[in-house]
C-alpha positions in Angstrom: 10.4 -0.1 4.6 10.8 -1.6 8.2 8.6 -5.5 8.9 5.5 -5.1 10.4 5.8 -7.8 12.9 2.1 -7.7 13.9 1.5 -9.2 10.4 4.1 -11.9 10.6 2.8 -15.0 12.1 4.3 -16.6 14.8 4.6 -20.0 13.0 5.9 -20.4 9.8 5.8 -23.2 7.3 9.1 -24.2 5.9 9.2 -26.1 2.7 12.1 -28.1 3.3 10.8 -31.3 4.1 7.5 -31.9 2.5 5.6 -34.9 2.3 6.9 -37.4 -0.5 5.2 -40.3 -2.3 7.0 -42.6 -4.7 10.3 -40.1 -4.5 8.5 -36.9 -5.4 6.5 -34.2 -3.6 3.0 -35.5 -2.6 0.9 -32.5 -4.3 -2.3 -33.2 -3.0 -1.1 -33.8 0.5 0.7 -30.2 0.5 -2.3 -28.6 -0.8 -4.1 -30.2 2.3 -1.1 -28.8 4.4 -1.3 -25.4 2.8 -5.3 -25.0 3.4 -4.9 -26.3 7.0 -2.4 -23.6 7.7 -3.7 -20.7 6.1 -7.4 -21.7 7.9 -5.6 -21.4 11.2 -4.9 -17.8 9.9 -0.9 -18.0 9.2 0.4 -17.1 5.9 4.5 -17.3 6.2 6.0 -19.7 3.8 9.6 -20.4 3.4 11.4 -21.9 0.6 14.8 -22.2 -1.4 16.4 -22.6 -4.3 17.8 -26.0 -3.4 15.2 -27.5 -1.3 13.7 -30.6 -2.6 16.1 -30.8 -5.6 14.8 -27.4 -6.7 11.2 -28.6 -6.5 10.5 -26.6 -3.4 9.7 -23.5 -4.9 7.7 -24.9 -7.8 5.7 -26.9 -5.1 5.0 -23.5 -3.6 3.7 -22.1 -6.8 1.2 -25.1 -7.3 -0.2 -25.7 -3.8 -0.4 -21.7 -2.5 0.4 -19.2 -5.3 -2.2 -20.7 -8.0 -4.7 -21.2 -5.1 -4.6 -18.0 -3.1 -4.7 -14.2 -3.8 -1.3 -13.0 -3.7 -1.8 -10.7 -1.0 -3.3 -13.1 1.5 0.1 -14.7 1.8 3.8 -14.2 2.1 6.5 -15.9 0.6 10.4 -16.1 1.4 13.1 -17.8 -0.6 17.1 -17.6 -1.1 19.9 -17.1 -3.0 22.5 -19.8 -3.3 26.0 -18.6 -3.2 27.2 -22.2 -4.3 25.6 -21.8 -7.6 27.1 -18.3 -8.4 30.0 -18.4 -10.6 29.9 -15.4 -12.5 28.1 -12.0 -11.9 25.0 -12.7 -14.4 24.4 -15.7 -12.6 22.8 -13.6 -9.6 20.3 -12.1 -11.9 19.4 -15.5 -13.8 19.0 -17.6 -10.6 16.7 -14.6 -9.0 14.5 -14.7 -12.6 14.5 -18.8 -12.2 13.1 -18.4 -8.8 10.5 -15.9 -10.1 9.2 -18.4 -12.5 9.5 -21.3 -10.6 7.5 -19.7 -7.7 5.3 -17.8 -10.0 5.2 -14.7 -8.4 6.4 -10.9 -9.4 8.0 -10.3 -6.3 9.2 -12.0 -2.9 8.0 -10.7 0.4 11.2 -11.5 2.1 14.5 -12.7 0.4 17.4 -14.0 1.9 21.2 -14.6 1.1 21.3 -18.1 1.9 23.8 -19.9 4.3 26.1 -17.2 5.3 29.0 -18.8 6.8 32.9 -17.7 7.7 34.4 -18.5 4.2 33.2 -19.7 1.0 29.6 -18.2 1.1 30.3 -15.2 2.7 32.9 -14.3 0.5 31.2 -15.2 -2.8 28.3 -12.9 -1.7 30.9 -10.3 -1.3 32.5 -11.0 -4.4 29.5 -10.6 -6.4 28.3 -7.6 -4.1 24.9 -9.4 -3.3 24.2 -7.2 -0.4 24.1 -4.1 -2.8 22.2 -6.2 -5.5 19.5 -7.1 -2.6 18.9 -3.5 -2.2 18.6 -2.7 -5.8 15.9 -5.4 -6.3 13.9 -4.2 -3.0 13.9 -0.6 -4.9 12.7 -2.2 -8.1 9.9 -3.8 -6.1 11.1 -7.4 -6.7 11.7 -7.9 -2.8 9.6 -6.3 -0.3 12.4 -7.1 2.7 15.8 -8.3 2.5 18.1 -10.1 5.1 20.3 -13.7 5.1 20.0 -16.9 7.2 23.0 -17.1 9.0 25.4 -20.5 9.9 28.7 -18.5 10.6 30.5 -17.1 14.0 29.4 -14.4 16.4 32.6 -12.4 14.7 31.2 -12.3 11.3 27.8 -11.8 12.3 29.0 -8.3 14.2 30.9 -7.6 11.0 28.2 -8.4 8.4 25.9 -6.1 10.5 28.4 -3.4 11.2 29.1 -2.9 7.0 25.1 -3.7 6.2 22.8 -1.7 8.5 20.5 -1.9 6.0 19.7 -5.6 6.7 16.2 -6.0 8.0 15.9 -9.6 9.5 18.4 -12.1 10.3 17.3 -15.9 10.4 19.6 -18.0 12.8 19.3 -21.5 14.3 18.0 -21.3 17.9 16.5 -24.2 20.1 17.2 -24.7 23.6 19.9 -27.4 23.0 22.2 -25.0 20.9 22.6 -22.3 23.3 26.0 -23.6 24.1 26.7 -25.5 21.0 30.4 -24.5 20.6 29.8 -24.8 17.0 26.5 -23.0 16.4 26.5 -20.7 19.7 22.9 -19.6 18.9 22.6 -17.8 22.2 25.6 -15.5 21.4 24.1 -15.0 18.0 20.7 -14.3 19.6 22.2 -11.5 22.0 23.9 -9.8 19.2 20.5 -9.5 17.2 18.8 -8.5 20.2 21.3 -5.6 21.0 20.6 -4.2 17.7 17.1 -4.7 17.9 16.8 -6.7 14.5 13.9 -8.9 14.1 14.9 -12.5 14.4 13.5 -15.7 12.2 14.3 -19.0 13.8 15.4 -22.2 12.0 15.3 -25.6 13.3 13.6 -24.7 16.6 12.9 -28.4 17.0 16.7 -29.4 15.7 15.6 -31.5 12.7 13.1 -33.4 14.8 15.7 -34.4 18.0 13.7 -32.2 20.2 10.4 -33.7 19.1 11.7 -37.5 20.3 13.6 -38.1 23.2 14.6 -40.9 25.6 11.8 -41.7 27.9 13.1 -40.7 31.0 13.8 -37.3 29.5 10.3 -37.2 28.1 8.8 -38.1 31.1 10.0 -34.6 32.7 7.9 -32.8 30.3 5.1 -35.1 30.3 4.7 -34.9 34.0 4.1 -31.0 33.9 2.4 -31.1 30.8 0.9 -34.6 30.0 -1.3 -33.2 27.3 1.3 -31.3 25.0 3.8 -33.0 22.7 7.3 -32.8 23.4 7.9 -30.6 20.5 5.7 -28.1 21.7 8.1 -27.5 24.4 10.9 -26.6 22.0 8.5 -24.1 20.0 7.4 -22.4 22.9 10.7 -22.1 24.1 11.7 -20.3 21.2 8.6 -18.6 21.2 8.9 -16.9 24.3 12.0 -15.1 23.5 12.1 -11.6 22.6 12.9 -10.3 19.3 11.7 -13.7 17.6 9.6 -12.9 14.7 8.6 -16.3 13.0 9.6 -19.7 14.0 10.2 -22.0 11.0 9.2 -25.6 11.3 9.7 -27.9 8.3 6.3 -29.8 8.8 6.2 -32.9 6.7 2.7 -34.3 7.5 -0.6 -33.2 8.9 -0.1 -34.5 12.3 2.7 -32.3 12.8 0.8 -28.9 11.6 -1.9 -29.6 13.8 0.1 -30.0 17.0 2.2 -27.0 16.0 -0.9 -25.0 15.1 -2.2 -25.9 18.4 1.2 -24.3 20.1 0.7 -21.3 18.3 -3.0 -20.8 18.0 -3.3 -20.1 21.8 0.3 -19.3 22.5 1.4 -19.6 26.1 4.9 -18.3 27.0 6.7 -20.7 29.2 6.8 -20.1 33.1 9.7 -20.0 35.1 8.9 -23.3 36.5 9.1 -24.5 32.8 11.9 -23.1 32.1 13.6 -24.4 34.8 12.4 -28.2 33.5 13.9 -27.0 29.8 17.2 -26.3 31.6 17.3 -29.6 33.4 16.4 -31.7 30.4 19.2 -29.3 28.3 21.9 -30.6 31.3 21.1 -33.8 31.1 21.3 -34.2 27.4 24.8 -32.2 27.5 25.8 -34.6 30.2 27.0 -37.2 27.6 31.0 -37.4 28.4 33.4 -34.8 26.8 37.1 -34.6 25.8 38.3 -32.4 28.6 40.5 -30.1 26.2 41.3 -26.7 27.3 42.6 -25.5 24.1 46.0 -24.4 25.4 47.2 -25.3 22.0 50.7 -26.7 23.6 50.1 -30.1 21.7 49.7 -28.1 18.5 53.4 -26.2 18.2 55.4 -29.1 18.1 52.8 -31.4 15.6 54.8 -32.5 12.9 51.6 -33.0 10.8 50.1 -29.4 11.8 47.1 -30.6 13.3 45.2 -28.1 15.3 44.2 -30.9 17.7 41.9 -28.4 19.7 39.7 -27.9 16.9 39.5 -31.4 16.2 38.5 -32.3 19.6 35.9 -29.5 19.7 34.5 -30.9 16.7 34.4 -34.3 18.1 32.7 -33.0 21.2 30.0 -31.3 19.6 29.1 -35.0 17.6 29.0 -36.6 20.7 26.2 -34.3 21.6 24.7 -33.7 18.3 25.3 -37.0 16.5 23.5 -35.4 13.4 25.2 -32.2 13.2 26.1 -31.6 9.7 27.6 -28.2 10.6 30.5 -29.6 12.9 31.9 -31.6 9.7 31.4 -28.6 7.9 33.4 -26.7 10.2 36.0 -29.5 10.1 36.1 -29.6 6.1 37.1 -26.0 6.6 39.6 -26.9 9.3 41.4 -29.5 7.2 42.2 -26.8 4.4 44.5 -25.1 6.5 45.5 -27.7 8.7 46.3 -31.4 9.0 43.4 -34.1 9.2 43.2 -36.4 12.2 44.0 -39.3 10.4 47.4 -37.6 9.3 48.4 -38.2 12.9 51.5 -40.2 13.3 51.4 -41.1 16.9 54.5 -39.6 17.9 53.4 -38.7 21.3 54.6 -35.2 21.1 51.6 -34.0 22.0 50.8 -36.3 25.0 53.9 -35.0 26.5 52.9 -31.6 26.7 49.4 -31.7 27.6 48.5 -30.1 30.8 45.4 -32.2 31.0 47.4 -35.6 30.1 44.9 -36.7 27.8 45.3 -39.8 25.8 45.5 -37.9 22.4 46.8 -40.4 20.4 43.5 -42.8 21.1 41.4 -39.9 20.6 42.7 -39.0 17.4 42.2 -42.6 16.0 38.6 -42.0 17.2 38.5 -38.8 15.5 39.7 -39.8 12.2 37.4 -42.9 12.3 34.4 -40.4 12.3 35.8 -37.5 10.6 37.7 -38.6 7.9 
């Protein structure tokens, strides 16, 4: 059963950043937001086993499932690889999710956060792709896919092995197009080439693209003074072909009203507006970078076996994207197979062979302070 794109709202309600009161989810506030969203004619809700410490699926049950007819909304959730330690855990987790959400089936179901290494290996080890199709045959899942945080190479590998996948969820926004860790432009191109529907997460990059330096915001405001800075990020993604739904983790009614306004009478970006987005992107990405060309001359003689170019790649990404947890995840995986930045003994071998004449010893000290 292919997904009917015509019934998928362009704006999806992400249930990861729900409003809280006294440290717990504010149920009344969530109900108001659900009502406002549904009244706008939108009905796609995205949750996961781990959101809000396991309370997000329950919040969906209380604010949505108990208050609206089942056929009036779509709900998606995700299987957490890190909670699977034996084969029977897969069914146990899934049944727990059905109970938490108070539903008999999920409209969309995802393998959560596939990336190179442990998560993907877990899904393969426990044959979760075949399991997902089995759940679909039993009517417990309507559509099956995965959320993805890995490399373009891994995405191609998975799609080649699993043509049954109906959709893929990726991080995509105008700032991450060339992010060397996320590489969202390449992921988007791979999915478009295969005509696979795309669900977008982090369109506003966790709020980073909703509030910027005044001189940058002025570029947007001069062109559309009546529109929010966040609306530019949403409209950029919404203008891309193949994007099925765009998730926004809305935390209050003001954010919801602004986002609904963006999509209720959606205007694709004009060429002139795309130029402004490119200018803003260039300005943000103009933050100084380490000029490493990844020739790896420094690696061969490093007594501590540090993958210096990959360390610099991580630092460059963090300079531009300070809150990017994926960069630190990348580094964590890197240090499982090579030395840490703090392992540097300042022998100078790397500086002697570096064609770019980089002050590697000092840069490694900076990296160690940030990463280790």
